[in-house]
C-alpha atoms as one frame of an Amber mdcrd trajectory, in Angstrom:
protein
  83.177  49.006 166.002  84.885  49.857 169.338  88.305  50.329 167.919  89.096
  54.174 168.921  84.940  54.682 169.196  83.324  55.328 172.163  80.789  52.933
 173.402  78.061  55.421 173.767  78.238  56.098 169.906  78.293  52.037 169.126
  75.751  50.808 171.689  72.821  51.330 169.384  74.686  50.814 166.212  76.104
  47.475 166.729  72.711  45.894 167.380  71.382  47.220 164.032  74.459  46.270
 161.945  73.728  42.934 163.239  70.373  42.592 162.108  71.657  43.578 158.933
  74.569  41.411 158.859  73.943  38.610 161.491  76.776  36.028 160.126  80.426
  36.673 158.613  78.666  34.923 155.445  75.643  38.170 155.363  78.607  40.641
 155.556  80.894  38.937 152.870  77.524  38.120 150.625  76.758  42.204 150.765
  78.463  44.883 148.466  81.174  46.549 150.250  79.355  50.250 150.027  76.643
  48.403 151.625  78.615  47.564 154.578  80.132  50.783 154.561  76.727  52.144
 154.584  75.678  50.789 157.645  79.094  51.848 159.760  78.025  55.204 158.719
  78.664  57.981 161.720  81.616  55.444 163.685  84.270  56.641 161.538  87.263
  55.139 160.558  85.302  53.501 157.411  88.746  51.472 157.040  87.188  49.315
 159.409  83.867  48.505 157.561  86.364  47.771 154.652  88.508  45.530 156.030
  85.679  43.580 157.867  83.948  42.643 154.657  87.401  41.932 153.306  88.019
  39.248 156.124  84.209  38.213 155.802  85.154  37.498 151.949  88.213  35.756
 152.773  87.080  33.679 155.857  83.475  32.501 154.064  85.294  32.046 150.776
  83.084  34.986 149.108  79.961  34.049 151.440  80.000  30.507 149.964  80.746
  29.126 153.708  78.765  31.052 155.927  78.940  28.523 158.858  82.663  29.402
 158.738  84.355  30.878 162.488  87.684  32.646 162.971  90.454  31.129 163.839
  91.130  30.540 167.299  94.640  31.826 167.981  96.202  34.791 167.772  99.169
  34.068 165.263  96.068  32.506 162.476  93.805  36.118 163.162  96.863  38.220
 162.609  96.833  37.011 159.231  93.456  38.411 158.436  92.582  41.909 157.022
  92.375  44.638 159.776  93.339  42.421 162.336  95.971  43.645 164.180  98.087
  42.322 167.376  95.392  43.707 170.160  92.163  42.784 168.118  94.095  38.850
 167.641  94.350  39.128 171.276  91.497  39.914 172.295  89.434  37.597 169.799
  91.704  35.191 170.902  91.290  35.388 174.506  87.727  36.502 174.831  85.990
  34.749 172.036  87.821  31.364 172.766  89.364  31.655 176.159  92.947  31.262
 174.791  96.013  32.252 176.161  96.662  35.416 174.218  98.310  38.795 175.377
  96.426  41.920 174.667  97.920  45.458 174.740  95.463  48.723 174.342  95.868
  52.169 176.094  94.915  51.314 179.042  96.380  47.538 179.503  99.977  49.780
 178.490  99.476  52.383 181.264  98.649  50.026 183.861 102.182  48.028 182.848
 104.410  51.230 182.510 102.982  52.408 185.824 103.389  49.110 187.957 106.436
  47.723 185.748 108.533  50.457 184.300 107.196  53.761 184.951 110.424  55.419
 182.636 109.385  53.612 179.605 108.232  55.822 176.682 105.310  52.845 175.691
 104.766  55.783 172.140 108.118  54.229 170.764 108.755  50.832 169.446 110.754
  49.915 171.893 108.179  50.946 174.575 105.444  48.895 172.623 107.800  45.699
 172.777 108.561  45.960 176.190 104.815  46.183 177.425 103.986  43.317 175.125
 106.586  41.434 176.654 104.936  42.451 179.759 101.774  41.552 178.997 102.890
  37.573 177.756 105.394  37.550 180.667 102.267  37.755 183.127  99.803  35.568
 181.285  97.838  32.689 183.542  98.352  29.144 182.302  95.291  28.737 181.099
  92.962  30.565 178.445  90.129  30.787 180.795  92.064  32.624 183.613  93.562
  34.440 180.703  90.485  35.744 179.926  90.069  36.978 182.928  93.494  38.547
 183.797  93.149  40.150 180.429  89.599  41.836 181.326  90.901  42.918 184.915
  94.040  44.483 183.217  91.751  46.607 180.868  89.069  47.641 183.757  91.862
  48.413 185.811  93.854  51.053 183.291  89.600  52.242 182.518  89.005  52.881
 186.151  91.437  52.725 188.535  94.751  53.422 186.657  93.426  55.825 184.449
  95.078  58.623 182.221  94.358  61.769 183.989  94.247  60.322 187.856  95.906
  56.918 188.859  93.767  55.977 192.286  96.387  54.185 193.823  94.456  54.207
 197.191  91.986  51.899 195.688  94.377  49.920 193.372  94.430  46.211 194.175
  98.094  46.278 192.980  99.705  49.022 194.501 102.029  46.899 196.708 103.594
  46.223 193.604 103.324  48.944 191.617 107.023  51.001 190.659 105.327  54.080
 190.392 102.619  54.505 193.426 106.089  53.485 195.298 107.714  56.225 193.973
 104.976  58.860 194.941 104.925  57.332 198.118 108.276  57.385 198.451 107.940
  61.552 197.365 105.560  62.058 200.270 107.545  60.738 202.938 110.578  63.200
 202.014
């Protein structure tokens, strides 16, 4: 629900959706139109359709309601509607697996810290930030959970799109963008 939708719009809808569909089996057994109807107001209805397809696939049409999602990102990617970011997020946050994730905030942080000249909107730039995200992962899944959450929060709260608050950034001593700014101020 949070993909490209503001938290404020999702907060109440999430609880309502879970009341209506507490398990993936419940989603799978519902008619697709009912799932889409419960999603109303959140936009991007393909996400609701993909959720229904995923639930149907994972639970064998709702006949195996207790089945869970796979834990590894590679297997998650094979499910309907699951891209690289969602696969990494589910694997890391739900299963504490060692999995990279790159959303807009993480891409911004990695670009500013390690590759200020990269264009993360290109395929080459995306491969670069995903490579960086992979190379920076801690050794354990539990540490990866914290690491990924920290990167996301850093991009959301400190290294924001509008203003890079370098003065309060915990990685400013490693950051190439901050170093460039500091050098420019001295000149």
